[in-house]
Structure formats: structure tokens, C-alpha cells
Residue, then its C-alpha position, 0 to 999 in steps of 0.5 A: m707861827t703859833r698853830l692851833p689845836l686841831t679840834l680848835t681848827l676843825t671847831a672854826t671851820l665847821a663855824v664857818m661853814a655852818p648857816p647863820a643862826l636864825a634871829d629871834d622871831p621879829d616883831y611882825f609875827d605877833a602884829a596880826r591878830g588873825l596870822a599866827m606865824e612860826r618859822d624852822d630853822a631852815g627858814v621855812l614860815l608857816v602862816t596859819i590864818n585863825d581867829g587870834a585864839g587858833g580857831p578857824i577865822t571871821f574875816t573883818a576889817q581889821d584883819h583887812t589892815e593887818f593882812t596888807e602889812a604882814f604880807y609887805r613884812i613877810g616879803q621884806d625878811r630875807e629869813n624866810q626861805v619858803v613860804i607856807l600859807t595855810g588856815a585854821g580847820d578853814w581856810m576862810a568861811e566867814i566874813d564881817f560885813a558889819t566891820f567894815g563900816d558904811v561901804s558907800d562912803p566914798d572914804v571908807w570904801m577908799q580904804v577898802h581899795d587901797e589896802g585891798v589892791q596892796i594885800l595881792e601886791n604885797l603877795a606878789n612880792i614875797r620873793v621866795p617860793v610859796i605854798a598854799a596848804v588849803e583845808g576846810r572852806a575856801h569861800i572867803h579870799s580864796e584868791y590869797a591861795l592862788m597866789a602861791n606858786v603851788v596849791i595843796a587841797g585836803e580831799g575835803a576842801t572846797f572853793s567858792d566866792l560868798p562874798h561878791f556876785a552872790g551877795g550883790i557886788v562885783p568880783g573886784d578884788g583879784i578873785h576874778t584875776t586869780w581864777s581866770y588866770r589859774a582857770g581860764p577865764g570861761r571857767a571862771e567867769a561862769w563860776l563867779l557868776n554863779p558860784e555854788p562849792i567846787s570840789a578840790q578835785t574840781a579844782h585840780d581839774w580845772g587846774v588850780v589845785a596841783e595836788v588833792v592829799p588826804e584830809g589834814e595832811a595839806v600842811a604835811r605835804a607842803r612841808e615836804l615840797a619846801t624841803l625839796y626847794l631848799r635843796q637849791p641855792a637860795a638865789t634860785r629859788r628866789a629867782t625862780r618864784i620872781h620869774f614865775i610870779q611875774p606875769l600874774k603880778e603884772r595882771i594884778v597891777r593892771e586889773v585890781g585898782y579898777g576891779l575894786a573901783l567897780e565893786g565899791l560902785s556896786a557896794a554903794a548901789l547895794v546899801k542904796s538899794f537896802n535904804q529904799 
């Protein structure tokens, strides 16, 4: 039998032992204007919410639609080993309500309803550890951050809920479900009825934020945690995420469709009040 030279044998052995190289970035990395995605060689996916040019986002109907698909695709991509969600400057601080059209029109609201349910269900279906790195103002859709297993906040971060009760509509899109799950219903309901901004430290005291770090260091700390998680087998990481998210996932499925229906009713009433 012909024997391979030692150097070739070692090369072949190392090739078998080495993890497979990651494929080129998939097309969904560029599919959502408001989500910039980059993945390192270890499979840690950093998702940055932004305005499409690297600045803080003003959330629009287009983002609502595109986030739905993007979060689904992230969950389906088995090359993602850990996911870090963050924002550019702010988590999210502004929203352009006009882009959603006439929310008193049932057909318009039906799309908002469907996408709103699917966004959170798709986040829940990301089957690897998820870390939220929050800096600046998390005043819009902070529930996306609370779908993570761990929330890291810069010490200058603040949390609020501008679009809902303070603006005249029901907090039904998952903001109540996630905050009541993480902080308790009493705190969540009182705060959502009077959503004055709270600090990262207060969110930590409520049990929502796991760690408060110096301003600007949330993503760096998230990367440290991701490196720690990667020491465990992929199946262990995936199964742990599945196990930990299940109780919140059950509440999302049970509550958010109903909550968004009530939110739509209140949105229609708000539009009616403007026209009187």
C-alpha cells in the first residue's frame, strides 16, 4: 500500500479536524435597510439597527416589514452560532408614524398586526443564544431587546415607550408581554401607563438588564459573552436557547395577536378623535 508523506498525512488530518469555513455572506445580510449584519469566523452575528447609512434609525413601515423577514432568515441560518443585537448610537428612539398609512383602515392594520406578531415569533425562533447590547435611547421597540437571553446596557442607556399609551394607543405589540415577563406585571403596567424614561441601572434593578457597563462598551461585553458561550457544543447552545425562550415564546403566541388587535382598535379611535 502506498503511504502518503508525513506532511501530507498531517495536512489531511488537520483538514478533517478543522471546522468548515463559513460560506460567503448570505443575501439576507443586505435585505433590510435598517439592519446592518456582519458575522465573524466563529459564527457570531452582529446585527446593528440603523438608518441605512450607519446612524440612529427612525423606524418606519418599511423597517417593520423588512425586520419580519430578516429575523426569520437569521433564525433559519445554521451558520449563526450566537446573535448580538444592537443599535447605532441609540437602540431606537424615533418612529415615523405617517409611513404606516391610515391605521384606522382594517386592511392597513391587518398588515401591521401580522408583521408585529411575526417579528416577535421570529425573534423567539432564533435558536442560538441572543445578546442585546443597548446603548443610548431604547424608547421604541425595546421589546426586541427583551427577547434576548441577556441584555447588556451602557450606563447612559435609557428605556421608555413613546409610541403606545403616551401616544394614545394600547401597548399591545409585545411591549407589555416582554416587560411584564422580565420585570413583573406590577412594575410593567405602572410604567407603561406613565412611561417616563428609566435608566440602565433602574432596568438592572428591575431584573431586565443583566449587566450595566461603561458607556460605549455594551457590544464589546456582548462579544466577550459570545466567546464564552462558544466553548460549549453547538447542540448545547441551541438547546439552552430553546429551553430558556420557551416560557416567553408561549406568552408571545398567546398574547401578542390579541394585544395588537386591541392596539388597532385604539389606533382607529385615535384617528377618529383627530377628525372630530
